[in-house]
N, C-alpha and C positions, 0 to 999 in steps of 0.2 A: 427465305422461307424454308422451314424444316422439310427435308425430304423424307416423308413417312414411309416410303417404300424401302429405304435402306434398312436392312436387317430383318424386315418383316418375313421374307421368304425363309431365312434361316430359323426364325422363331416358329414359323408354321411347321417346318420340318422337324425341329426339336420336339415340339409338342406331339406331332404325329408319332414319332418313334418312342417318346416317353410314355404317353398316355393312351394312344390308340392301338399301336402295334401289339402291346402285351395282351390286349383284350381279344385280339383276332386269332382264332384257332384253326379255321378251315384253311386248306391249302390255297384255294382261290383267293381268299381274303388276304393271306400273307403275301401272296404274289402281288396283289394289287397295291398293298402298302409299300412293297419294295419298289415297284415301278413308279409310284407317286414320289417316293423318296428320290429316285433318280431325276425325275422331272424337276422337282423343287430344288435339288442340289444344282442342277444345270442352270436353272433360271437365276438362282442366287449368285452363282459364279458370274453369269453375264451381267448381273446388276451391280455386284459389289467389286468384282476383281477386273472385269474386262476393261473399264475405262483407264485404270492405272497401268495395266499391262500394255494397252494400246499406246498410251503416252510414251512408255519406255520403248516400245517397238518403233514408233514413229521417230523418236529422237535418234535411234540407231540407223533408221533407214533414210531419213531426210537428206543426209549428204549424198547418199547413193541416188536418190530420186533427183536431186539437184544436178548431179553429174549427168543423169539421163536426160534431164530437161535441156541442158546446154547442148547435148548432142542432137536434139530434135529441133533446135532453133537455128535458122539460117543466119550465119554471122554477117552476111552482106545485106540483110533485110532490115528495114527500119521498123518493121512490125515485130514486136517481141512476143506476140501471142501466137502459139502454134495453131495450125489449121488441121493437122491430121489427127487421127484418133489416138495415136500413141502420145503425142504431145499434150493433147487435151486431157487425157487421163492422168498424166503426170502432174499437170498444173492443178487439177482438181484434188489430187492426193495431197499436194503441198499446201493447198488452201484449206483442207479439212483434216487437220491432224488428229481429230477425235474419231474419224470415220474408219472403222476397220475395213469396210467394203471398198471405199475409195482407194485406200492403200493397196488392198489386194488386187483390185481391178487394174491399177496402174502397173503393178509388177507383172501380173499375168499377161497384160497386153504387150509389155516390153519383151517378155519371153517369147510370146507367139510371133512377134515381129523380128525376132533374131537380133535384137538390139543390145543384148546383155552378153558381155564377155565372160569367159570362163571364170576369171578371178572374181568378177562382180557377182556371178551366179553363186559362187561359194559363199561370199559375204551375205548375200540375201538368204541363202539356205540356212546359215547358222542363226541369223536373227529370227527367221520364221520358225525354225525348229525349237528355239528357246521359248518363243511366244506360245506356241502350241503346247509344249511340255509344261510350262508354268500354269497355264489354264487347266490342263488335265489334272495336275497335282492338286490344285485347289478344289476341283470337282471331287476328286477321289477322297480328299480329307472330309468334305462335307457329307458325302454319301457313306462314310464310315467303312469304306472298302467292301461293301456288300456285293456279292456276285449275283449276276443276273441268271435266274434259273431256267430261262427260256420256256416258260409255260404260259398258258392263257390262250385266248382266241381272238381273231380279228373281228371288228365290227363290219357289217355289210355282207357277211357270209354266215349262213345258218350254222349254229352249233349242232353237230350231229347228236342225235338222241336214239334211244332204243326204238321209239315209235317210228322215227324217220327211216332208220336203217332196216327195221323189220318190214316196213312197207316197200322199201326198195328191193330187198331180197325176195320178197314174195312176188313182186312184179317181174324181176329179172330171172328168177329161177323157179318157174312154176312146176318143174318136175320134182321139186322137194316140198310137197304140201306140209304146212305146219312149220316151215323154217322160221326161226325167230332169233333176233339179236338179244342176248340176255345180259350182256355187259358192254357198256360204251363209256370209256373214261379217257378224256384227253390227257396226253402226257407231253413232256417237253419235245418240241420238234423244230426249234429255231424259227427265224423270221420268215423263211421262204416256204415252209411247208407246215401243215397241220398234221398231227399224229395222234391216233387214238388206239387204245387197247380195246380189242373187240372179242367177244365170245359169241359163238353161234350154235344153236341147238337145232337138231333135225335137218342139218344141211349136209353138204358134201363131206366125205371123210377128211379129217385133218383140219376142219374149220373150227374146232373147239377153242383154239387159242390163236388169234390173229392180231396183226398190226395193220391198221388202216392208215395209209399215208396219202394225204390230199394236198393239191396245190392250194396255196393261200392267195386269195384274190388280192391283187395289188402288191404282191410280195416284191422284195428288192431284186430278185434275179429274174431274167427272162426265161428261166428253165422250168420245165414241167416234170412231174413224176413220170410222164410218158417217155421223156428223154432218157430215163434210167433203165427202162425195161430191157433193151437189147444188151446193154453192157452187163446188167445183173445176171441175165441168163447165160451170157458167155463166160463170165468169171465163175459162176456156179458149175458150169460144165468142166472147168479146169480145176475144180477142187478147192476154190476159196470159200471160206465160211461166210456166207451171206444168207439173208432170209429169202426163202423160196417164194416166188410170186405165184399166188393161187388164182388171182383174178385181176383183170385190168378193165377199168371203166373209163373210156376216153371221152364220153359224152357229158358235158357239164350241165345238160338240162335236167338230169336226175337229181343231183345233190349239189348244184352250184359250181362245181369244179371237178376236173378229172381226179381219179384216185386209183390206188392199187391196194389189194389185200395180200399181205405177206404172212407167212408162218411166223409165229412169235418165238423168238429164241431166248434161251436162258442167259443170264449174265447181268452184270452191272458195269458201270464206268468208274467204279471206285479205284482210287490210287492204291489202296491196300492190296488189291488183287495182283498187281504187278510184282509184289514182293513174295508171293507164294511159290514155293519150290515143290516139285513133284518128282517122284522117282521114275515115273513112266513117261515123262515129257520134258523137253527142254524148257528153260525159263521163258516167260512171256515175251521178253525182249527178243530172244532168238526166234520164237514163233513168228513174231511180226516181221522180222527180217526175211524169214523164209517165204512168208506169204507175199511180201512186197516183191521179192525176186520172182515168184511165180506169176504175179500180176504183170510184171514187166516183160515176161517171156511170151505172153499171149500175142498171137499174130493179130494185127489190126484187121486183117481180112476175116477173122473169126467173129467180128461184131457185125451182125446183120445190118445191111444197108449203109455201112460206113466205108467210104473210099479212103485209101491210104494216100496222104499228100505226097507228092513226088519229091519235093525239096524241103528238108527239115527247117532251114533258115526261113524260107518263105512261109512255112506253116507257123512258126513262132511269131513272125512279124504280123501275120494275119490275126493270130490270137491276141497279141498286144494291141493291135488296132481296134479290135472289137471292144476291149476293156476301155480304151481311151474314148472311143466314140460314145459309149454308154455314159461315161463320166461327163462329157460335154453335154450330152442330151439331158441328163437328169440333175446336174448340179444346180443348186439354188444360188450359190454365191461363187465368186471367183476365189481361187486358191492357188497362189503361186507355188506352194510346195508341191502340189499335185502336178503342176506343169513342169517344174524342175525334175520331178521323178520320172514323168513320162518321157521328157526329152532325153534324160540319161538312159533310160531303158531302150529307147529307139537307137541311140548311138552305140549301145553296147550289146545288141542282140548277138548271142553266141553264133559264130560262123562255122563251128567244127563239131556240131552235134552228130554223133555217129549214127544213131538210129532213133526213130520215133517209137514210142510205146504208149500203152494205155496208162494214163496217170489218174490216180484217185483224187489228188489235189487237196485232201482234207483229212489225212491220216493223223488224227490228234486223239488225245485221251478221251475226249467227249464222244468220239465216234467209234470206239472199240469196246465191245462187250467182253467181259471175262467172267469165268466162274471156276473157282477152285484152281486158279493158276493156269487155266486154259482159255485161249482166245476162242470165243464161240461165234462172234459175228463182227464183220466190218460194215459199219453203218454209213448212211448219208453219202450217196454217190452223185449228188446233184451237180457237183463241180467237176466231174470227170471230163477229161479231154485227151486228145492225142498230143503228146509233147515229149520233152526230154525227161528221162527217168530221174535226172538230177533234181527236178522240181519236187517230187515226192520226198527225196532224201533230205533236201534242204528244209522242207516244211516239217518233217518228222523229227529232225535232229534235236530241237529244244526239248521235246518229250523224252527222247531216249537219254539225253544227258542228265535228266532229272532222276531217271530210274536205273541207270547202269552205264555201261561203257559204249561210247559211239564207235570206237575202233572194233569192238567185238561185234556190234551190229553190222558193220560193213563187211567184216570177215564172213559172217554167216550169209549175208546177202549175196556175196560173190560165190561162196561155196555152193549155193543153191541156184547158180546160173544167172544171177542178176547181172545185167550188162555193165560194161565199164562206163564210168562217168568221170567227167573232168572236175576235180575239186575246185578248180579256179572259177567255175561258174556258180558255186554255191551262193555267194553273195547276190548274184543276179536273180536267182530263183527265189531267194528269201525276200528280196526287195519287191519283186514282181508280185509275190503272193500277198504281201502287206498292202500294196497299192490296189490290188484287185479287191481286197477286203474293204478298203476305204471307199472304192467306187461303188461297191454293193451297198454299203451303209448310206452313201449319198442317195442311191436309188430308193432305199427304204424311206428316207426323209421326203423325197419327192412324192412317193405314193401317199404319204400322210398329208402333206400340204395340198396335194391335188384332190384329196377327199376320196381316193380309191380304197384307203384302208385307215380309218380313223380310230386307231387303237393304241394303247400304251405299249403293246407288244412290239410295235414298229418304232415309235418315237423314242422310248426309253433306251433300247440298245444303241441307237444312233448317238444319243447324248452320252451314253456310258462309254462307247468304244471308238467313236470317230477320231477324236484327237489322240487317244491312246494308240490306236493302230497306226495313225499317220506319224506319230512321234517315234514309235518303234521302227518303222521303215526308214525314217530319216536318220536315226542313230546308226543304222547300218550303211546308209548311203553317204553321209557327210564325209567320212574319210576317203571316199572314192571319187568325190567331185574334183 
C-alpha cells in the first residue's frame, strides 16, 4: 500500500514557505510561519529520515548490545532469558531494531547499572553522536537554516495589554491618580520569560520607558524573575551595566505570574556593534572582559540572602546534581548520550577550583546590548549561580573568537582583577553548559506535553535546538572519553 504520508509534510512546508509566508507581513504572523516551519521540518525528519538512520544506528550498536546481553546471562543457567531489568531491556532492543526508544532505554539502563566499560562507552558515544548529528543536519536542511527569533507568547497565560496593565497600575499605585500604560509590546524574551516594552504616563519618575519581565507559566527552567532581583541589585551597586529594577511584583494573583519592571536601556544585540571603534572607549571586546572581571570580583556575601558554600568542589557537585535530577524528572525518553555526559561530568568535577564567584552563565551575543560601540546592558541573569569563573570564560569564548582575539580578552580580564582560572577546565565547563542547555530544552518539551504551556514558542525551539546542542556538547566530549 502506498504510504501517502511520505513526503506530505515536506510538501506542506514547501507550500507554506512559497505561497503563504510571502503574504504575511506582520511580525506575529511571520513568527508563526517560522515556528510552523520548524514543527513541520521536525516531523518530516522523523517521518522520512528517522527509520533509515535508526537502521544504521542499530546495525552499529547490535554487536555491542549482544556483548552486553551475554554479560547479563548466567552461563551456568539453562534459562537463556534474563530476569533483571538490564537484561530484559537489552533483549527488547535486539528484538525491536526499528525502535529508537528500545535501543535508547537499553543503553541508558546499561550505563545506569555500571555495566559499560570505558572502551564500550566510547563506541556507544560515537555511534549516538553520529545518529543525533545526522538527524539534526536533515532537520536544518528542511528548515532552510532559519533562526528562531524567540518571540511570541505562551498559551494559558494572559497576553498583557494596555487595559490589563493600566488596571493593575491604578490598583497598586493609587497615589498616582490617572496613571496609565500607553504602550505594551511583547518582544523576544526566550522560552523561560515573557518580555514586554512598556511606557507609563502620569506614574513615578523614570517610568516613561520600561521593560516588563515576567515568568512564563510552565517554562523550562525552575527559575523566576524573583531569583534575579538580589543579584541584579548587587551587580548594579558594583557598577555593571544592568537595567535598574523599578518595581517587583511577587504575587501571581494580579497578572498570572510574578514580574519586574526595569528601566529600558538603549542598544541592540547586532553583531555590527562589536566592530565599532571609539576614541573615548576601548573596543567592546575589552569592555566585556573588564565587566566580566568586575563581576567575578564581587563578594558572594554582597548578594542579599546568599550563603557562600564552604567547599568549591561540593558546590559544583551539588550544581551538577541539580541539573541531572531535573533531566531525569522531565525527560520523556531515554537518552544514552545524556547519561554518558552526566557520568563523565561527575567523574571529572574539578577538584582544584581556587574560589567561587558569581557566574552569569549566559554571556552571549543575544544577551549583550550595545550602542555606538559601547556595552549598555548585560541582560538575562536567570541562569546565574555561584561557581567557577571558568564557566563564564568557556561559555563566552565562542563569541569572542568570532569578533576578536581570545588572548586579548584574557589579558584585559586579568588586568582588571579577574581571578586566575585553570585553562585545563575549559572543556569541562563548555560541556556542562551544553548539557545544561539540553536539560532545559527537555524540560520545555515536558511542559508542552503535560499541557502546562501549549504553545509553539515552547515546542519549536526544542525541535530546533535539542539535537543540535547535544551534538555540539558531544563533539567536545568525544575526544575526552
